[in-house]
C-alpha positions, -999 to +999 in steps of 0.1 A: +212+164-903+239+145-883+237+172-857+200+171-854+201+133-852+228+136-826+205+159-805+177+135-809+198+107-799+210+125-767+174+135-760+164+098-762+193+087-741+185+112-715+148+101-714+160+065-711+181+075-681+152+093-666+129+064-672+154+039-656+158+062-626+121+065-621+118+026-624+143+023-595+122+048-576+091+029-583+107-004-572+116+011-538+080+025-535+066-008-540+090-021-513+079+008-491+042-001-496+048-038-490+067-034-458+045-006-445+014-026-448+030-055-430+040-031-403+006-018-399-012-051-399+012-077-382-003-086-348+031-097-336+049-066-322+086-078-330+076-085-367+057-053-371+087-034-357+111-053-381+089-046-411+087-010-402+125-009-403+124-023-438+098+002-449+121+030-435+151+017-455+130+014-486+119+050-483+154+063-477+166+044-508+137+057-529+148+092-518+184+086-528+176+072-562+151+101-568+177+127-560+210+110-573+197+090-601+199+053-607+236+046-613+250+071-587+224+064-562+232+025-565+269+033-561+261+053-529+237+027-515+262-001-521+291+018-504+312+023-535+310+060-535+304+089-512+276+113-519+302+138-530+312+114-557+346+104-540+355+067-546+356+046-515+389+027-516+384+003-488+363-029-490+328-018-502+299-024-477+262-016-484+249+011-462+229+000-432+198+020-420+218+044-400+240+052-430+210+056-453+195+081-427+228+100-426+227+104-465+191+115-466+192+140-437+228+153-441+233+189-436+271+194-434+276+203-469+251+228-485+253+216-521+245+180-511+215+186-489+184+166-501+158+180-477+162+217-480+141+230-452+161+225-418+127+221-398+116+194-421+151+178-421+150+175-382+114+160-384+122+134-409+154+124-391+135+120-359+108+098-375+136+076-391+154+074-359+123+061-340+120+034-366+157+025-365+158+024-327+126+003-323+129-016-354+161-032-345+145-060-325+177-079-321+190-052-298+162-055-273+169-077-243+136-097-236+151-106-201+152-069-192+117-055-184+130-020-191+141-030-226+111-050-238+090-038-267+058-023-254+024-010-270+040+025-268+069+016-288+048+000-315+024+031-314+053+055-318+068+035-347+036+032-366+029+069-361+064+076-375+058+056-406+024+073-410+040+108-409+068+098-432+044+084-458+024+115-458+055+137-463+072+114-487+042+114-512+024+147-506+054+170-500+084+153-514+071+136-545+040+157-549+018+127-559-009+105-545+000+078-522-007+042-533-042+033-527-031+002-510-018+024-481-047+046-477-067+023-454-036+019-431-028+056-431-064+064-423-064+040-394-033+057-381-051+090-376-063+100-342-092+081-331-123+101-319-123+099-281-146+074-268-167+099-248-176+119-280-183+090-305-221+088-295-227+125-299-208+127-332-227+097-346-260+111-334-255+145-349-244+132-384-271+106-389-291+131-409-270+160-420-280+183-449-261+213-465-242+238-444-218+241-473-215+278-468-201+272-434-176+246-446-165+269-475-158+297-451-137+274-428-117+262-458-111+297-471-101+308-436-076+280-432-062+286-467-058+324-464-044+327-429-013+313-412-032+304-381-063+316-360-097+311-344-128+306-364-160+309-343-195+297-354-223+315-337-260+304-337-290+301-315-299+268-297-309+241-323-295+258-354-271+229-359-238+241-345-229+209-329-239+191-361-216+211-381-187+206-357-195+167-357-197+167-396-164+185-400-147+160-375-161+131-395-152+146-429-116+156-419-099+126-401-072+137-378-090+166-364-088+171-327-120+177-308-138+184-275-176+187-269-186+208-238-217+189-226-231+206-195-257+179-188-228+154-187-206+175-165-181+175-193-174+211-195-144+220-174-109+234-182-091+204-166-112+179-185-106+198-218-069+200-213-066+163-204-085+153-235-067+176-260-033+166-245-040+130-250-052+134-286-022+153-295+003+131-278-014+102-298-012+121-330+023+136-328+041+112-303+047+140-281+072+134-253+073+146-217+040+164-223+021+154-190+025+187-174+023+209-205-002+236-209-022+241-240+002+267-255+031+244-250+013+214-266+003+233-296+038+247-300+053+212-299+026+197-322+031+225-348+068+217-349+059+181-361+036+191-390+046+184-424+050+213-450+014+214-461-002+198-429-025+217-407-036+211-371-073+217-366-090+217-332-129+218-330-143+230-297-181+228-295-205+247-271-181+273-256-212+287-239-216+256-218-181+260-202-181+258-164-151+278-154-147+298-121-118+321-130-121+351-152-096+341-179-100+331-214-127+302-216-109+268-213-078+290-209-075+291-247-042+307-257-038+345-269-013+333-296-014+303-319+016+287-337+017+286-375-006+261-391-028+258-359-065+265-362-092+264-335-128+262-346-152+272-320-190+269-317-211+289-293-244+308-289-245+346-293-229+365-265-227+398-249-193+415-250-187+406-213-194+370-219-170+366-248-141+357-225-116+352-254-089+378-252-063+375-281-032+391-294-038+417-320-018+396-343-040+365-338-065+361-364-101+359-353-133+354-375-169+349-367-197+334-388-231+340-374-255+315-390-285+337-382-272+360-410-275+333-436-314+329-436-315+320-473-289+294-471-304+280-439-339+278-455-326+257-483-308+234-459-339+231-437-360+219-466-334+194-477-334+181-442-371+176-442-371+157-475-342+135-462-361+129-431-393+119-450-374+095-471-361+074-441-379+041-439-383+045-402-404+077-407-416+075-443-449+056-437-460+076-406-453+110-422-471+100-456-501+089-436-504+121-416-500+142-448-526+123-466-551+127-439-547+165-442-574+178-466-557+185-500-523+188-486-493+177-508-457+171-498-445+204-512-468+223-491-460+202-461-422+209-465-427+246-471-451+249-440-430+230-417-398+248-429-414+281-421-426+270-386-392+257-378-377+293-380-346+276-395-342+254-363-331+217-370-338+206-334-374+217-340-376+197-371-363+165-354-387+169-324-418+178-345-413+153-373-407+125-348-439+137-328-460+134-361-447+099-366-455+090-330-491+103-333-486+131-308-504+153-333-527+128-350-559+151-344-541+183-353-541+201-385-508+213-401-515+250-392-522+240-357-486+227-352-463+248-327-440+273-343-404+274-333-385+254-308-397+271-277-431+268-290-428+232-294-415+228-257-444+247-245-469+227-265-455+194-252-454+208-217-492+214-219-499+181-237-481+163-209-505+179-184-479+200-167-503+231-167-537+214-156-552+222-122-543+210-097-506+210-109-489+175-110-463+187-086-447+153-083-439+150-119-430+187-122-405+183-093-389+152-111-384+172-142-369+200-123-346+178-103-331+165-134-326+201-146-307+209-115-286+178-117-256+186-140-247+150-149-265+121-165-285+102-137-300+068-133-337+063-125-328+050-091-311+082-083-337+104-097-362+087-073-338+094-043-331+130-052-367+138-061-381+118-033-410+106-055-421+070-062-403+049-087-436+044-107-440+081-111-404+085-122-407+057-148-439+075-161-420+108-166-391+092-182-415+075-207-436+106-213-404+128-219-384+102-237-382+125-268-362+150-248-339+125-230-308+107-240-305+072-224-269+064-219-268+025-219-230+024-214-238+027-176-253+000-156-281+008-147-286+033-178-285+069-169-306+098-185-298+133-194-317+161-213-309+156-251-304+192-258-295+222-235-323+243-251-349+223-231-332+232-199-335+269-212-373+264-215-376+251-181-360+280-163-379+306-182-395+328-155-430+324-169-428+286-170-412+285-135-439+306-121-467+288-138-452+254-125-452+267-090-416+257-083-387+273-065-354+267-084-332+279-054-351+254-030-348+225-056-310+234-060-306+235-023-321+201-019-298+186-046-268+200-029-278+187+004-283+152-010-249+155-024-235+167+007-250+137+025-231+113+002-259+107-023-240+099-055-253+098-091 
C-alpha cells in the first residue's frame, strides 16, 4: 500500500512539475504576444524595433523553458548554469539576446540540440539575428545616414517576427497561435499587388461553388512534394474567378494575372511582379537580378516545416512572348513545397509551351469534363444573383411578365441556355434588368456566350443596311489596341467624332471596363471572349472591315508618336 501511495505521490509531483513548467512557458507566450502586438502596431520605428527585440527574447525563453523545464531553464537564462548542466563559477549574469539565440540554435553538441532539423535551425537563427541586429536601436547612429533605421529595416524585422510566430506555434509547439496575434499575422502576409486588386474584387463579388476544383488543388498539394496544377476551360467558364477566389481564401498566395487588353502579359512584367512579391514575403536579399528558378529556390529555403509556397498565374493563353521557350519562362524544375497553379484555355499540343522535367509533377483539370458539377454551380450563381438587391426587383418583374413562368423554371432555362458559362449569366441577367429584353420571351433569349454577343451586335444596329461604318470602326480600333485607352485617344485613333465615340462607349458599356484610376478614365474590353467574337471571320466579313488595315493604321499612329 505504501509503495502504491509512493508511486501516486511521484506521479502527482511529476504532474506538478509539468504544470509549473507549462506555466512558465505560458508566461513567456503572454510576453511574446504583448511585445509582438506592439511591434506590429507601434507607429514609431525605433519603438517598434525595440518591442520586436523583446518579443524575440520572450520567444527564446519560452523555447528554453519548454525544452529544459522550469528550474533548469531558469538557471540557464540567469547564467547560473550552462545548458550542459555545468555550474558557472564566475559572477552570474543573465543571458542577453545574443546568448539566448546561441542556446536555442546551438548545434555543436548533438545531445543538446533543441531544433532538430539543420535547415530549420539556420532559418530560425537568421530570423532572430535580423531582430537582434535591427532591434538594438541604441547601436544605430542617428547622425550617420547609412546607419539610420529605414522602412526596409522595419519591414524585414516585422517579417522575421511573422515567420517566427508561425513556426513557434504551428511547427514547434503544435498548437494554435493566440487569437490576439491573428490580425497582425494576417496583415504581415504579402499584400495583393495593386494592379490586380480590381480584377480580384470584381471576380469574387458573386462566387458560387467550384468546390471540386479547390478540393483537387488541395489534394494535389497534399500528395505531391511540388508541381504544376493547370485548370483548363473555355472563355467565360470562370477560370479567372477560381484563381481570384483561391487567392482571397489563401492569404500569402503569390499571383499574376495576364491581361492582354491591359498589355500586362509579358515575361518581363511577370518576373518583376513575382520577384517583388517574393522579396516582400521572404526578405530575399540581393535578388534584383535573379531569374524565377533562383527566386523560387531562395524562397523555398525560407519556408517553415509545413509551409507551402503557392503561385497562381491566370490566363496563360494571353501571354505575349516572342521566343519559343516556356511561357513566362516557367522553370522545368520546382523546389520542394513550391506549387504553381495555372489557368488557361484548351490548347493544341504546339501551343502548350510548357516543357518540364520528367520528375516535375504536372496535373490538368479540365472544367469542361465536370458538366454536372458546373450545372449545380451555375444554378447556385443564378439564385445568388437574383437575391442581390441591385437586381432582384428587375428580375422579379421580368419573370412575372412571362406568362405562367415561375422562378424554378426561369433558373433551369437560363442555366441550360448558359451552356455552363458564367460570363453569359452575368451579361444576360444584367441585360434583363436593364430592359434590353423587355419585349422578348424567355425562349427567345440567346443561347451561349457567342450567341449573346451576336444578339447584342444585331441589337446595336451593327448589321443594318447601310452599315454604321463609323461605329464599327471605333469598336475594331479598340479591338486592335492592346491596352486600356481614353475616349480622347479613341477619337484620334479611329478618326471619328467625339459624339459618336461617346455613343459607342455608352451602347457597349456592358462589355467595357472603365478604369477610373487614370485621368481621364480609360476603357478596355471586360473579357477577352468579346475580342474573340469580333475577329470571327463571319463577323468581320459582315462588318465589312479589314483587320490588317485597321492594325496598320493603329501602328502608324503609334509610330507618329500618338500615345494612349
